ROSE-686152 format. One line per 3 residues: for each residue x, y, z of N, C-alpha, C. Coordinates in pm, whole numbers, padded with zeros to 5 digits. Layout:
N
X Y Z X Y Z X Y Z ~ ...
END
This chain:
380
-07765 01928 06454 -07737 01857 06328 -07686 01956 06224 ~ -07588 01911 06144 -07541 01990 06030 -07531 01900 05908 ~ -07538 01962 05791 -07511 01895 05664 -07382 01955 05610
-07283 01871 05585 -07159 01921 05526 -07128 01841 05400 ~ -07060 01904 05307 -07033 01841 05178 -06947 01715 05194 ~ -06985 01613 05121 -06910 01487 05120 -06767 01509 05071
-06670 01449 05141 -06530 01455 05098 -06477 01314 05080 ~ -06358 01303 05024 -06298 01172 05001 -06276 01098 05133 ~ -06258 01171 05241 -06237 01107 05372 -06363 01039 05424
-06478 01069 05362 -06605 01012 05409 -06643 00884 05334 ~ -06562 00843 05236 -06604 00733 05149 -06618 00600 05222 ~ -06531 00574 05318 -06544 00449 05394 -06676 00445 05470
-06712 00558 05531 -06841 00565 05601 -06957 00549 05503 ~ -06947 00618 05389 -07053 00610 05287 -07076 00464 05247 ~ -06966 00391 05221 -06979 00251 05179 -07033 00162 05290
-07000 00195 05413 -07053 00117 05525 -07205 00124 05528 ~ -07259 00243 05497 -07405 00261 05493 -07461 00206 05363 ~ -07401 00246 05250 -07453 00213 05117 -07455 00063 05092
-07354 -00009 05137 -07343 -00152 05108 -07418 -00240 05206 ~ -07473 -00180 05309 -07548 -00260 05407 -07677 -00311 05341 ~ -07708 -00439 05365 -07823 -00500 05299 -07953 -00423 05327
-07967 -00370 05447 -08090 -00298 05483 -08103 -00165 05410 ~ -07991 -00114 05359 -07996 00006 05275 -08023 -00031 05130 ~ -07947 -00128 05080 -07953 -00162 04937 -08091 -00209 04892
-08165 -00276 04980 -08294 -00330 04938 -08397 -00221 04907 ~ -08369 -00098 04952 -08460 00013 04924 -08408 00106 04816 ~ -08299 00067 04747 -08242 00149 04641 -08274 00088 04504
-08283 00174 04403 -08307 00124 04268 -08193 00032 04224 ~ -08071 00075 04247 -07953 -00006 04218 -07905 -00068 04349 ~ -07924 -00199 04363 -07890 -00263 04490 -07752 -00329 04489
-07666 -00287 04395 -07531 -00344 04386 -07444 -00300 04505 ~ -07344 -00382 04535 -07240 -00342 04631 -07123 -00283 04553 ~ -07052 -00189 04616 -06939 -00123 04550 -06813 -00134 04636
-06699 -00147 04569 -06570 -00149 04639 -06525 -00007 04667 ~ -06426 00006 04751 -06371 00139 04779 -06313 00202 04653 ~ -06241 00123 04572 -06181 00178 04450 -06289 00227 04355
-06397 00153 04341 -06508 00197 04255 -06570 00326 04309 ~ -06585 00331 04439 -06644 00450 04501 -06554 00572 04483 ~ -06427 00554 04501 -06334 00666 04486 -06331 00716 04342
-06334 00623 04245 -06337 00663 04104 -06464 00743 04074 ~ -06577 00696 04127 -06704 00770 04109 -06692 00910 04169 ~ -06636 00920 04288 -06625 01049 04355 -06536 01145 04277
-06421 01095 04231 -06327 01182 04160 -06378 01221 04022 ~ -06457 01135 03961 -06507 01161 03826 -06628 01254 03826 ~ -06708 01250 03933 -06836 01322 03932 -06843 01441 04026
-06751 01448 04125 -06757 01555 04224 -06901 01575 04273 ~ -06962 01472 04330 -07105 01477 04361 -07138 01578 04471 ~ -07255 01638 04459 -07302 01731 04562 -07385 01650 04663
-07314 01569 04740 -07375 01490 04846 -07333 01550 04980 ~ -07410 01518 05085 -07385 01579 05215 -07384 01474 05325 ~ -07285 01485 05411 -07280 01401 05530 -07369 01464 05638
-07450 01381 05702 -07534 01426 05813 -07457 01403 05943 ~ -07432 01511 06015 -07356 01500 06140 -07443 01542 06258 ~ -07436 01463 06364 -07500 01496 06491 -07394 01491 06599
-07372 01602 06666 -07268 01610 06769 -07133 01562 06715 ~ -07102 01609 06592 -06975 01582 06525 -06957 01434 06489 ~ -07064 01357 06489 -07058 01217 06449 -07140 01197 06322
-07084 01125 06224 -07156 01097 06099 -07263 00993 06125 ~ -07387 01026 06084 -07499 00934 06108 -07567 00889 05978 ~ -07535 00954 05868 -07597 00921 05740 -07552 01020 05635
-07619 01018 05521 -07583 01113 05415 -07705 01145 05328 ~ -07699 01262 05268 -07796 01307 05168 -07731 01293 05031 ~ -07800 01227 04938 -07750 01215 04800 -07840 01297 04707
-07778 01364 04610 -07854 01446 04517 -07807 01421 04374 ~ -07900 01445 04283 -07870 01441 04140 -07962 01541 04072 ~ -07915 01665 04058 -08004 01771 04009 -08111 01798 04114
-08240 01790 04073 -08351 01811 04165 -08378 01689 04252 ~ -08321 01575 04214 -08352 01450 04284 -08273 01439 04413 ~ -08338 01389 04518 -08275 01380 04649 -08307 01246 04712
-08219 01200 04801 -08243 01079 04878 -08161 01085 05005 ~ -08192 00998 05099 -08122 01000 05227 -08103 00856 05276 ~ -07983 00823 05313 -07953 00691 05369 -07892 00708 05507
-07950 00639 05606 -07902 00650 05744 -07823 00526 05783 ~ -07721 00545 05865 -07647 00431 05919 -07743 00349 06007 ~ -07736 00215 05997 -07829 00132 06076 -07830 00163 06225
-07719 00209 06280 -07714 00238 06423 -07788 00366 06462 ~ -07826 00447 06360 -07886 00576 06391 -08024 00593 06328 ~ -08089 00483 06299 -08224 00490 06244 -08328 00501 06355
-08447 00544 06315 -08561 00557 06408 -08531 00653 06523 ~ -08451 00753 06495 -08421 00858 06593 -08469 00996 06547 ~ -08536 01000 06429 -08584 01127 06376 -08479 01204 06297
-08361 01142 06277 -08254 01214 06209 -08285 01234 06059 ~ -08348 01136 05995 -08379 01151 05852 -08474 01267 05829 ~ -08579 01277 05911 -08672 01389 05899 -08600 01522 05918
-08517 01528 06020 -08444 01652 06048 -08351 01689 05933 ~ -08284 01588 05875 -08192 01614 05764 -08267 01663 05641 ~ -08381 01600 05610 -08462 01646 05496 -08509 01789 05518
-08554 01819 05638 -08600 01956 05665 -08488 02057 05645 ~ -08367 02022 05687 -08253 02111 05665 -08225 02128 05515 ~ -08227 02017 05443 -08196 02023 05300 -08302 02103 05224
-08430 02083 05259 -08540 02147 05185 -08566 02291 05228 ~ -08494 02335 05331 -08520 02466 05390 -08524 02578 05287 ~ -08433 02577 05191 -08426 02683 05090 -08455 02630 04949
-08523 02517 04942 -08555 02457 04812 -08700 02487 04775 ~ -08720 02519 04647 -08855 02538 04597 -08911 02410 04535 ~ -08819 02319 04496 -08864 02202 04420 -08764 02090 04441
-08813 01969 04459 -08727 01851 04469 -08809 01727 04434 ~ -08740 01621 04392 -08807 01495 04361 -08732 01382 04429 ~ -08800 01269 04443 -08735 01148 04492 -08810 01027 04439
-08746 00910 04451 -08807 00784 04413 -08810 00694 04536 ~ -08918 00618 04552 -08932 00533 04669 -09016 00410 04632 ~ -08982 00298 04691 -09066 00180 04671 -09200 00201 04740
-09305 00159 04672 -09441 00184 04720 -09463 00126 04860 ~ -09396 00014 04890 -09415 -00051 05020 -09311 -00010 05124 ~ -09232 00091 05094 -09130 00138 05187 -09198 00226 05294
-09175 00194 05421 -09235 00272 05530 -09195 00418 05523 ~ -09082 00451 05455 -09036 00590 05445 -09131 00676 05363 ~ -09218 00614 05285 -09312 00691 05203 -09399 00782 05291
-09437 00734 05408 -09517 00818 05499 -09438 00938 05547 ~ -09308 00918 05569 -09223 01031 05607 -09223 01136 05496 ~ -09204 01092 05372 -09198 01185 05261 -09329 01262 05245
-09441 01191 05263 -09570 01258 05254 -09585 01363 05364 ~ -09536 01333 05483 -09547 01429 05593 -09457 01551 05570 ~ -09351 01534 05489 -09262 01645 05456 -09317 01733 05345
-09424 01686 05277 -09485 01763 05169 -09467 01704 05032 ~ -09399 01589 05021 -09387 01523 04891 -09521 01459 04855 ~ -09555 01467 04726 -09677 01401 04677 -09641 01311 04560
-09717 01205 04546 -09692 01108 04440 -09726 01168 04304 ~ -09641 01145 04204 -09666 01190 04068 -09741 01079 03995 ~ -09864 01107 03956 -09947 01005 03892 -09882 00958 03762
-09871 00827 03746 -09819 00770 03622 -09669 00755 03617 ~ -09596 00815 03713 -09449 00804 03715 -09412 00685 03804 ~ -09400 00567 03745 -09372 00446 03821 -09283 00353 03741
-09189 00288 03809 -09104 00188 03747 -09128 00055 03820 ~ -09099 -00055 03752 -09102 -00185 03816 -08959 -00229 03843 ~ -08924 -00235 03969 -08788 -00271 04012 -08799 -00393 04104
-08735 -00501 04064 -08737 -00625 04143 -08880 -00662 04184 ~ -08970 -00657 04084 -09111 -00696 04099 -09190 -00607 04193 ~ -09139 -00487 04221 -09211 -00393 04307 -09226 -00258 04238
-09330 -00184 04274 -09351 -00051 04218 -09256 00049 04283 ~ -09187 00122 04198 -09091 00225 04241 -09147 00357 04190 ~ -09195 00443 04281 -09274 00558 04241 -09199 00689 04262
-09235 00786 04180 -09176 00919 04190 -09264 01008 04277 ~ -09199 01088 04362 -09270 01185 04443 -09206 01322 04422 ~ -09285 01426 04439 -09236 01561 04413 -09267 01651 04532
-09171 01736 04563 -09189 01840 04665 -09193 01973 04592 ~ -09300 02051 04614 -09317 02177 04544 -09348 02284 04646 ~ -09282 02399 04635 -09306 02510 04728 -09451 02556 04724
-09519 02533 04612 -09657 02579 04598 -09751 02484 04673 ~ -09741 02486 04805 -09826 02399 04886 -09900 02483 04989 ~ -10030 02456 05002 -10111 02525 05101 -10140 02431 05217
-10200 02482 05323 -10240 02398 05435 -10331 02287 05387 ~ -10322 02173 05450 -10404 02059 05411 -10352 01990 05288 ~ -10228 02016 05248 -10165 01951 05132 -10235 01983 05000
-10314 02091 04995 -10372 02135 04868 -10271 02226 04800 ~ -10225 02186 04684 -10124 02265 04614 -10189 02383 04543 ~ -10116 02492 04536 -10165 02607 04462 -10197 02569 04318
-10113 02483 04260 -10138 02447 04120 -10271 02377 04103 ~ -10319 02308 04205 -10450 02242 04196 -10563 02343 04201 ~ -10530 02467 04234 -10630 02572 04246 -10615 02676 04135
-10549 02634 04025 -10524 02724 03912 -10602 02680 03789 ~ -10670 02775 03727 -10732 02756 03595 -10634 02811 03491 ~ -10572 02722 03415 -10470 02758 03315 -10543 02780 03182
-10544 02903 03133 -10625 02940 03017 -10534 02974 02899 ~ -10550 02900 02788 -10471 02923 02667 -10565 02970 02556 ~ -10530 03080 02493 -10611 03134 02384 -10550 03100 02249
-10630 03034 02163 -10587 02995 02028 -10666 03073 01923 ~ -10600 03096 01809 -10669 03160 01695 -10610 03108 01565 ~ -10698 03063 01474 -10655 03007 01346 -10664 03105 01230
-10703 03229 01259 -10714 03327 01152 -10582 03399 01127 ~ -10586 03509 01052 -10463 03585 01021 -10395 03632 01149 ~ -10262 03618 01152 -10184 03655 01270 -10082 03762 01233
-10047 03842 01331 -09948 03947 01305 -09811 03889 01276 ~ -09777 03779 01341 -09640 03728 01333 -09624 03609 01240 ~ -09733 03547 01199 -09718 03421 01126 -09794 03425 00994
-09725 03387 00889 -09788 03384 00758 -09873 03260 00736 ~ -09853 03157 00819 -09934 03036 00806 -09973 02988 00945 ~ -10072 02902 00950 -10126 02857 01077 -10031 02761 01149
-10016 02780 01281 -09929 02693 01360 -09999 02643 01486 ~ -10131 02650 01490 -10201 02619 01614 -10182 02473 01657 ~ -10170 02380 01561 -10146 02240 01599 -10010 02228 01668
-09909 02296 01614 -09777 02296 01677 -09784 02356 01817 ~ -09856 02468 01830 -09868 02533 01961 -09938 02441 02060 ~ -10047 02379 02016 -10122 02289 02105 -10036 02173 02150
-09956 02119 02058 -09866 02007 02092 -09771 02046 02204 ~ -09710 02165 02191 -09613 02211 02291 -09678 02230 02427 ~ -09798 02291 02427 -09866 02316 02554 -09907 02185 02621
-09959 02092 02545 -10002 01964 02603 -09882 01889 02660 ~ -09771 01888 02588 -09649 01822 02638 -09603 01885 02769 ~ -09602 02018 02772 -09556 02087 02893 -09648 02059 03010
-09778 02071 02988 -09874 02049 03096 -09866 01907 03148 ~ -09856 01812 03057 -09854 01671 03097 -09728 01636 03174 ~ -09617 01699 03137 -09489 01668 03202 -09469 01743 03333
-09516 01868 03340 -09478 01954 03452 -09594 02005 03537 ~ -09716 01999 03487 -09830 02045 03567 -09938 01938 03573 ~ -09902 01816 03614 -10001 01708 03613 -10117 01731 03709
-10097 01816 03809 -10202 01840 03909 -10270 01974 03892 ~ -10257 02038 03775 -10323 02165 03752 -10474 02148 03766 ~ -10539 02250 03823 -10682 02237 03849 -10764 02215 03723
-10749 02303 03625 -10823 02291 03499 -10747 02364 03390 ~ -10737 02301 03273 -10681 02366 03155 -10796 02402 03062 ~ -10806 02529 03028 -10910 02576 02935 -10846 02609 02801
-10875 02527 02700 -10831 02554 02563 -10939 02640 02498 ~ -10910 02769 02484 -11009 02863 02430 -10976 02890 02284 ~ -11065 02853 02195 -11042 02869 02051 -11129 02983 02002
-11063 03091 01960 -11134 03205 01903 -11174 03168 01759 ~ -11301 03174 01733 -11354 03126 01605 -11292 03200 01486 ~ -11238 03122 01391 -11180 03181 01270 -11268 03156 01148
-11376 03077 01167 -11469 03042 01059 -11398 02967 00947 ~ -11300 02886 00985 -11230 02800 00890 -11235 02657 00942 ~ -11212 02556 00857 -11210 02416 00903 -11102 02389 01008
-11005 02481 01017 -10896 02461 01112 -10944 02457 01257 ~ -11057 02526 01286 -11108 02526 01423 -11146 02385 01467 ~ -11224 02316 01384 -11264 02180 01419 -11145 02085 01417
-11051 02108 01328 -10930 02025 01325 -10852 02038 01455 ~ -10843 02161 01505 -10772 02185 01630 -10843 02118 01747 ~ -10975 02130 01751 -11052 02067 01858 -11030 01916 01858
-11038 01855 01741 -11021 01710 01731 -10878 01671 01768 ~ -10781 01754 01728 -10641 01725 01759 -10619 01727 01911 ~ -10673 01827 01980 -10656 01836 02125 -10717 01713 02193
-10838 01677 02153 -10905 01561 02214 -10826 01433 02189 ~ -10783 01414 02065 -10712 01291 02028 -10577 01283 02098 ~ -10504 01396 02101 -10371 01395 02161 -10378 01369 02310
-10468 01436 02380 -10480 01413 02524 -10529 01271 02550 ~ -10622 01224 02467 -10671 01088 02482 -10565 00982 02464 ~ -10465 01012 02381 -10359 00915 02354 -10256 00907 02466
-10267 00997 02564 -10169 00999 02673 -10185 00881 02767 ~ -10297 00811 02757 -10321 00700 02850 -10377 00755 02978 ~ -10295 00761 03082 -10338 00822 03208 -10336 00972 03192
-10456 01031 03170 -10464 01176 03152 -10433 01241 03287 ~ -10335 01328 03287 -10286 01384 03413 -10347 01519 03447 ~ -10424 01578 03358 -10485 01706 03390 -10626 01713 03335
-10711 01785 03407 -10848 01808 03362 -10848 01921 03260 ~ -10936 01910 03160 -10938 02015 03058 -11078 02037 03005 ~ -11096 02151 02942 -11218 02183 02869 -11178 02254 02741
-11263 02243 02639 -11240 02312 02512 -11358 02405 02489 ~ -11328 02531 02465 -11432 02631 02444 -11410 02695 02306 ~ -11506 02677 02217 -11505 02746 02087 -11600 02864 02099
-11547 02983 02078 -11627 03103 02099 -11610 03200 01983 ~ -11709 03286 01967 -11699 03393 01868 -11580 03481 01903 ~ -11507 03524 01802 -11385 03601 01825 -11417 03745 01862
-11481 03762 01977 -11511 03895 02029 -11409 03930 02135 ~ -11337 04038 02112 -11240 04083 02210 -11107 04012 02204 ~ -11086 03933 02097 -10961 03860 02080 -10934 03773 02205
-10808 03755 02238 -10773 03672 02354 -10834 03726 02482 ~ -10842 03857 02494 -10889 03918 02617 -11037 03888 02640 ~ -11113 03882 02532 -11251 03840 02544 -11262 03696 02591
-11173 03610 02538 -11172 03471 02581 -11130 03456 02726 ~ -11024 03527 02766 -10978 03519 02904 -11089 03561 03000 ~ -11153 03674 02971 -11255 03726 03062 -11376 03634 03067
-11412 03574 02954 -11527 03482 02952 -11502 03361 03042 ~ -11383 03304 03032 -11351 03186 03113 -11341 03225 03261 ~ -11282 03339 03293 -11272 03380 03432 -11410 03404 03493
-11502 03462 03416 -11638 03480 03467 -11703 03345 03496 ~ -11673 03247 03412 -11734 03114 03427 -11673 03035 03542 ~ -11541 03046 03561 -11471 02956 03653 -11417 03021 03780
-11440 03150 03799 -11371 03219 03908 -11412 03170 04047 ~ -11529 03110 04061 -11569 03059 04193 -11514 02919 04219 ~ -11463 02853 04115 -11413 02716 04129 -11263 02711 04155
-11191 02814 04111 -11045 02815 04122 -10999 02950 04178 ~ -10899 02946 04264 -10852 03068 04327 -10769 03157 04238 ~ -10713 03097 04130 -10622 03172 04043 -10649 03137 03898
-10627 03233 03811 -10624 03209 03667 -10484 03239 03616 ~ -10434 03152 03529 -10309 03183 03459 -10343 03194 03312 ~ -10315 03310 03251 -10354 03334 03113 -10231 03341 03023
-10243 03282 02905 -10129 03278 02813 -10180 03263 02671 ~ -10112 03328 02577 -10144 03314 02435 -10088 03182 02383 ~ -10148 03131 02276 -10108 03000 02224 -09962 02995 02178
-09906 03108 02134 -09771 03107 02077 -09661 03137 02179 ~ -09696 03137 02308 -09598 03150 02416 -09609 03029 02507 ~ -09500 03000 02578 -09501 02883 02666 -09405 02907 02782
-09436 02853 02901 -09341 02864 03011 -09210 02793 02978 ~ -09102 02848 03029 -08969 02791 03004 -08917 02714 03124 ~ -08992 02715 03234 -08945 02653 03357 -09060 02580 03423
-09032 02461 03476 -09138 02383 03539 -09190 02449 03667 ~ -09111 02538 03728 -09157 02605 03849 -09197 02750 03821 ~ -09240 02778 03698 -09270 02916 03659 -09378 02979 03746
-09476 02899 03791 -09583 02956 03872 -09530 03017 04001 ~ -09420 02961 04054 -09360 03017 04176 -09329 03165 04160 ~ -09278 03202 04042 -09233 03339 04020 -09351 03436 04016
-09462 03393 03958 -09581 03478 03956 -09647 03481 04093 ~ -09669 03363 04148 -09739 03352 04276 -09663 03425 04386 ~ -09531 03421 04380 -09450 03485 04483 -09461 03637 04485
-09513 03697 04378 -09525 03843 04371 -09659 03895 04421 ~ -09749 03804 04460 -09877 03850 04513 -09857 03900 04655 ~ -09884 04028 04672 -09883 04091 04803 -10024 04145 04829
-10041 04211 04939 -10173 04266 04971 -10223 04357 04859 ~ -10347 04333 04815 -10417 04412 04713 -10363 04393 04572 ~ -10265 04303 04551 -10221 04272 04415 -10318 04171 04355
-10379 04207 04244 -10477 04121 04179 -10424 04056 04052 ~ -10316 04115 03993 -10268 04070 03862 -10116 04082 03859 ~ -10049 03968 03840 -09903 03966 03823 -09876 03931 03678
-09823 04025 03601 -09803 04008 03458 -09655 03977 03429 ~ -09629 03943 03302 -09489 03926 03261 -09418 04059 03248 ~ -09492 04162 03206 -09434 04296 03191 -09543 04400 03210
-09520 04487 03305 -09618 04591 03337 -09579 04722 03270 ~ -09680 04798 03229 -09656 04928 03167 -09711 05037 03259 ~ -09621 05117 03314 -09660 05234 03394 -09757 05200 03507
-09742 05085 03564 -09819 05044 03682 -09967 05016 03657 ~ -10020 05040 03538 -10165 05029 03526 -10216 04942 03412 ~ -10129 04885 03327 -10177 04781 03236 -10059 04695 03191
-10094 04578 03141 -09991 04480 03107 -09942 04500 02965 ~ -09813 04524 02948 -09755 04527 02814 -09746 04385 02757 ~ -09717 04288 02845 -09724 04147 02808 -09824 04084 02904
-09938 04040 02852 -10050 04002 02939 -10032 03868 03007 ~ -09946 03780 02954 -09926 03651 03018 -09901 03669 03167 ~ -09981 03603 03249 -09963 03622 03392 -10069 03553 03474
-10067 03581 03603 -10151 03514 03703 -10245 03616 03766 ~ -10371 03578 03780 -10475 03667 03830 -10541 03603 03951 ~ -10564 03682 04055 -10630 03633 04175 -10781 03637 04156
-10840 03519 04135 -10986 03511 04127 -11050 03545 04262 ~ -10977 03515 04370 -11030 03543 04504 -11063 03690 04521 ~ -10975 03777 04468 -10997 03921 04483 -11105 03972 04388
-11132 03896 04281 -11236 03940 04188 -11376 03904 04236 ~ -11384 03807 04326 -11516 03765 04372 -11588 03880 04440 ~ -11712 03896 04404 -11789 04010 04453 -11783 04128 04358
-11681 04128 04271 -11668 04236 04173 -11661 04182 04030 ~ -11689 04053 04013 -11672 03992 03882 -11761 04056 03777 ~ -11873 04114 03819 -11963 04178 03723 -11896 04298 03654
-11787 04347 03714 -11716 04460 03654 -11622 04419 03541 ~ -11590 04288 03535 -11499 04241 03431 -11563 04260 03294 ~ -11496 04333 03208 -11555 04373 03081 -11569 04256 02984
-11666 04265 02898 -11679 04175 02784 -11614 04247 02666 ~ -11489 04214 02643 -11409 04288 02546 -11461 04265 02404 ~ -11449 04367 02322 -11508 04363 02189 -11400 04382 02083
-11443 04371 01956 -11351 04387 01844 -11291 04254 01804 ~ -11268 04235 01672 -11216 04108 01624 -11088 04126 01542 ~ -11022 04240 01558 -10898 04265 01486 -10797 04335 01574
-10671 04334 01532 -10566 04397 01611 -10570 04549 01599 ~ -10636 04598 01497 -10644 04742 01476 -10785 04789 01507 ~ -10799 04915 01538 -10931 04967 01569 -10971 04932 01711
-11101 04899 01729 -11156 04875 01862 -11083 04762 01933 ~ -11058 04652 01860 -10994 04536 01923 -10855 04564 01973 ~ -10785 04656 01909 -10647 04685 01948 -10634 04748 02085
-10744 04804 02138 -10738 04866 02269 -10760 04771 02384 ~ -10793 04646 02353 -10824 04552 02460 -10706 04528 02553 ~ -10586 04522 02498 -10469 04497 02581 -10450 04607 02685
-10465 04732 02644 -10444 04843 02737 -10558 04857 02838 ~ -10674 04796 02808 -10787 04806 02899 -10805 04682 02986 ~ -10736 04574 02954 -10761 04446 03021 -10736 04456 03171
-10837 04424 03250 -10832 04421 03397 -10822 04559 03460 ~ -10820 04667 03381 -10799 04799 03441 -10917 04843 03526 ~ -11035 04782 03509 -11149 04816 03591 -11120 04784 03740
-11036 04683 03763 -10999 04648 03900 -10889 04739 03954 ~ -10803 04784 03865 -10701 04882 03903 -10770 05009 03952 ~ -10878 05048 03883 -10951 05169 03922 -11023 05153 04055
-11047 05028 04096 -11109 05002 04226 -11008 05011 04341 ~ -10878 05019 04307 -10776 05028 04410 -10689 04905 04421 ~ -10718 04801 04341 -10630 04685 04338 -10501 04719 04261
-10397 04640 04284 -10266 04670 04225 -10226 04567 04121 ~ -10147 04612 04024 -10082 04525 03926 -09931 04528 03954 ~ -09865 04418 03924 -09719 04416 03929 -09670 04317 03825
-09537 04300 03814 -09484 04204 03717 -09371 04124 03781 ~ -09310 04037 03701 -09207 03946 03753 -09065 03995 03721 ~ -09053 04119 03677 -08925 04166 03624 -08812 04171 03726
-08844 04174 03854 -08738 04176 03955 -08689 04036 03990 ~ -08762 03933 03947 -08723 03796 03983 -08697 03708 03861 ~ -08738 03751 03742 -08726 03667 03623 -08731 03755 03499
-08708 03693 03381 -08723 03770 03257 -08805 03692 03155 ~ -08853 03764 03055 -08942 03713 02951 -08885 03748 02815 ~ -08905 03661 02718 -08871 03693 02579 -09002 03718 02503
-09009 03831 02437 -09129 03871 02363 -09098 03875 02214 ~ -09188 03820 02133 -09171 03822 01988 -09237 03948 01933 ~ -09155 04041 01889 -09205 04170 01841 -09233 04164 01692
-09359 04187 01656 -09398 04181 01515 -09427 04319 01458 ~ -09414 04420 01542 -09456 04552 01496 -09343 04649 01472 ~ -09220 04601 01457 -09106 04691 01436 -09097 04727 01288
-09121 04852 01251 -09118 04892 01110 -08980 04881 01047 ~ -08875 04872 01131 -08739 04864 01079 -08694 04721 01055 ~ -08776 04623 01093 -08738 04483 01076 -08846 04410 00998
-08811 04352 00881 -08911 04280 00801 -08955 04150 00866 ~ -08875 04097 00958 -08906 03972 01027 -08930 03998 01176 ~ -09013 03915 01239 -09030 03928 01385 -08897 03914 01458
-08880 03989 01564 -08755 03983 01640 -08787 03958 01788 ~ -08698 03885 01854 -08715 03859 01997 -08661 03976 02078 ~ -08737 04017 02177 -08695 04122 02269 -08696 04065 02409
-08590 04090 02484 -08579 04039 02621 -08621 04145 02721 ~ -08711 04109 02813 -08752 04195 02924 -08732 04115 03053 ~ -08653 04151 03151 -08560 04261 03150 -08418 04205 03168
-08386 04153 03285 -08248 04114 03318 -08223 03970 03274 ~ -08137 03952 03174 -08109 03818 03122 -08039 03728 03223 ~ -07982 03786 03329 -07917 03705 03432 -08018 03636 03523
-08142 03684 03523 -08248 03621 03600 -08309 03507 03520 ~ -08378 03414 03584 -08435 03298 03512 -08530 03341 03400 ~ -08522 03271 03287 -08617 03291 03177 -08743 03211 03208
-08858 03278 03212 -08981 03214 03256 -09081 03193 03142 ~ -09095 03291 03054 -09190 03280 02941 -09117 03312 02813 ~ -09144 03234 02707 -09076 03255 02579 -09171 03221 02464
-09141 03271 02344 -09222 03234 02227 -09194 03088 02187 ~ -09294 03026 02128 -09274 02891 02074 -09208 02901 01937
END
């Protein structure tokens, strides 16, 4: 079997399959199309569709629209395993794909066997039937347990004085994180909203805002907890506290400051893909192999088990003095045990908001490293 790009010479075959009643009844748009309409569509859109060929004979086609994929087989070549084989060929080098299927379509079992999972809450009503969205994600483990379901996503918030901001923006930050999580990480294991105590009314306002906003989503797509803690050790104290509490429940922790956000729905792939033997921490930017210049990153809780008592309870409540050293010390106790740190700089880049440049009165964005690689983390 091969997949080759659709050409104008294939349009008659495409219409023979597409216009067949047994095909149309399983499509969102069940209209029939003329050859002239089909040719106009082809010339106007230059679609990235593929003809499925077996022994030089066309048996069906793969249709795509961005990440979305579908497959229609000619009635004469169904129930021969060709659709499964074509999907496997198409997905061979894909990290992410989506599709839509009627809930009562027998093909749903095929998609599940290929690794697609239903997206909770993503459903349309088409011709009085449920039309559901399914997603294929490279982050899949044996038994259909996704890596994302085994991640504790930890966000650190602070309502007190900030290096980069003259006024509080935590409500804005929380809004962005909740939107992103709800849209792109519906199956995340647990989201920990960690609020470093500022001793202002803003702390309780933020807690109520998070509860109200998530509650208003209707079908809540992710589990969460809210932790209000004394501002000991800044974000690093919060990260370490949550990891000590949850490290036996989740295989991975992803840590991020409130004023940064992922820029890509598949961002975890880039961090997770850098875990090799003895790597315990994949950061956005590593400094001299032994501490994170940008701490946002993914940590293997599995490797910390048995050594979690070594994780420090970071101290200090300011960016200067004792608290300022927390960044350079974070997780280094595990580095000293022989575990390794690395970063994502060879596969992606990060934008960092620099607030400490004495030559610039305003914060400036700094790019690390190669702008030609995907942007994964950015300031809000």
